[in-house]
N, C-alpha and C positions, 0 to 999 in steps of 0.2 A: 922710886915711883910707887905710890900706894894704889891698891886695888880693892874694890868691894863689889861682890857679885850678889845680887838680890834676885830671888825668884818668888813670885806670888804663890802662895800655898794652893795646892790642888783642891778643887771643890769636892765635898763629900758626895758619895753616891747614894742612890736610893735603894740599894740592894742589901743594906745591913751594915754592920760594923766593918771598919777597915781591917785588912789582913796585917799580920805582923810583917815587918820588913824581911825580905828574903824568902818568905813562905811562898810555895807554888800557888798559882792562881787557881781558884775553885771554879768549876763550871757555873755559868750564870752570873759571875761577877764581872765588873768592868763597866764600860759605857752602856747606857740603855740603848744606844744606837747599834750595838752589836760589834763595835770596834774591839778586836782582840789581837792586833799586831802592833808592836811597839814602834816608836818613831824611827829608830835606827834601821830596823828591818824594813820599814816602809820606804825610807829613802833608797836603800840598796835595791829593794824589789822594783821600785819605779825606774831607777836608773838602768838596771840590767834589763828589765822588761822592755824599756824603750829601745835600747840598742838591739836586742834580739828581734823585736818586731820590725824595726827598720831593715835589718840585714835579711830577715826572712822574706819580707815583701820584695826586696830588691833581687833575690835569687830566682823567683818564679819557678820553683821546682817543688817536688814532694818534700824534700828535706827543708826547703825554705818555708813551706807552708807549716810544717811542724814547729819550726823555730818561731815563726810569727804567732802561732797559736800559744806556744809556751810564753812568749813575750807578752801577749795580751793578758794571760792569766796573772803574770807577775805585775803588770801595770795595774790590773784591777785590785790586786792585793795591796799594792803601794798606795794607790789613790783613795781607796775606800777604807783601808785598815782592817778588812775582813778576810779571814782565811777559813774556808769550810772545813779543812782538815783539822785546824786548831779547834774549831767549834765542836767537831765530833769527838775529839780527844779531851776536851775540857781544858785546853791550854789557853792562857791569856797573857801575852807578854806586854800588853799595854796597861795592865793593872797597876795602879799606884803611881803612874807617871804624872809629873806636873806639866800641864799644858798652858799655864797662865803666862802673863807677861814676864819678860826677862829684862832686868835693868842692871846696868853696870856703871860704876863710877870709878874713874881713875884720875890721879893728880900727879903733877910734875912741877918742879920749880924751874922757872926760866929766868935767866939773868937779864931781864929787861923790865922797865916800869909798866904798870898795868895799862895806862892810857895807850902806850905804844903797841902793846900786845892786842888790845881791843881793836885799834885801827887796822892792824895787820889782819886780824881775823875777818873784819868786815870788808876787806878788799875783795872784789868780785871773783878773782881767780884763786884765792886762798883755799876755799873748800875743795876745789878741783885738784889742788896740789897735795893737800894733806890726806884726802880720802881717795886719791887716784888709784891706789892699789886695790881698792874695793869696788869703785864705781866711777863712771864718767859723770861729773857734776857740771852742769851748764847753767849759768845764771839766766833767769828769765827776765827779772827786773830787780830792783834793789832789795826786795823782800821775798822773792821766790826763786827756787832753783829746781831744775829737773835732774833726777838721778836715774842712771841706766846701769844695771848690773848685767854683765854678759855671762850666760850659763852655757854648759856643754851643749853640743849639737846645734849650735847657732841660735839658741833661744836667748831672749832678754827679758828682764823685768824692769819696768819703768814706773816712776811715781814722781810727784812734785812735793816739795816742802815749802812752807811759808814761815817767815819770822813772826812769832807771836809776842815776843817781848824783847825790847832793845834798850839796855841801860848803859849809856856810854861809859867806858872805863870800868864797868863792873860785870856785865853779863849779857848773853844773847841766848834766846830760846827759839826753837823751831819745832814744827810738827808736820807730819805728812798731811796732805789734803785728802778730801773724800775720794774714795775709789782706789786707794793704794793697795797693792796686793798683800803687803805686810804693813800694818799700821806701825808707825815709829815716830819717835820724838827725840830731841836732844837738847842739851844745854851746856854752854861753856861759861865758866865764871873766872874772874881774875881778882885775886885777893892777896894781902900781905902774908909773908911767911910767918908762921907761928914760932919759929925758932930764932932767938937772937943771934945765933951763930951762922944763920943762913940768909944771905941776901937774895933779892930778886922777888918775883911774883909767883904765887902758887896758882897754876892753871888747872882747873878741874873740869873734866869732860864727862858728861853723863849721857848715855844712850839707852833707849828703851824700845824694845820690840814687843808688839802685842800680836801674836799669831792669830789669824782668823780661823774659825772652824776647829779649834782645839788642836788635836795631834796633827791634823793635816797642815795647819800653819806652822807647828813645830818642825815638821819635816821640811817645809818651805824655807824656814830660816836657815836650816843646815845646808840646803842647796845653794844658799847665797855664797858659800865658799869661805866664810870667815866667821868665827865665833864672836859674839858681841864683845867679850872682854879683850880678845885680840884686836878687834876693830878699834876700840877706844885706845888701847895701849899704843898701837902702831901710829894712829892718827896724832896722838900727843907727841910721840917721838919725832915725827916728821915736822910738826908745828914748832917744837923747840929748836930743831935744827934750822928751820927756815928763819926763825926769829933771831937766833944767835949768830948764824953764819951766812944767811941769805940763800942757802942751798938746802936741798933735801937729798939724803943719801940714796944712791942708786945701786948699792952693792947687795941689798937684800934679795934673797931668792924669791922670785915671783911665781905665783901659781900658773899652771900651764894654760888655764882658761883666759888669762888676761895678762898684760904687762903694763908697767908704769909708763905714762906718757907725760913726763915733766921736762 
């Protein structure tokens, strides 16, 4: 299985030349909006802060109030990307991060003809089966589907996608509709193998996530619970198994937040 991970280059700042890789951030550098906390820290801060705030409010005591206050501070740090202590010390862990689109392409050879694989992919229930480890995918009509990702603490993210290009036996493209919490698109293509020693059809899956709001969107993509490259790789693995055996493996370990429903 081939993999290619592409990241759009980060836009230059208006604060002068870029720092050398690995160099400590200088005061005043980074986002003009004052963001000085990196993506990973923001995700952890928001997650821990949310738990602390909920537990503290539930306890209704002095200790609970302190926990809720601390949780609120962490939530602010995670959601805004701003840390007053970092600002005072001149620390900026967000400096130099790429917050642009993330695009992944993966390919796998399936021992079936292209036309058959195309028809299988276009069956209404196929996306739900091959992406079931990541989201509940419900067909709305022949060209639209609703995706629901279940997050910790009972939260969900929901968006719709629509097919934007459909070439029978060759390719299918789709993209999220307006208002999606994380803009995304995808494409699957079916082509002949380039190796004379390998029979079957090369199926290539491309997925692209465009986080809104810079680093905030980057943290949101991480909260989805699966990296884009892992998403593409696992979906192709499931699709190949479905095409060649009629079944999808169920022995893979599933994340605690959700389980396969195939």
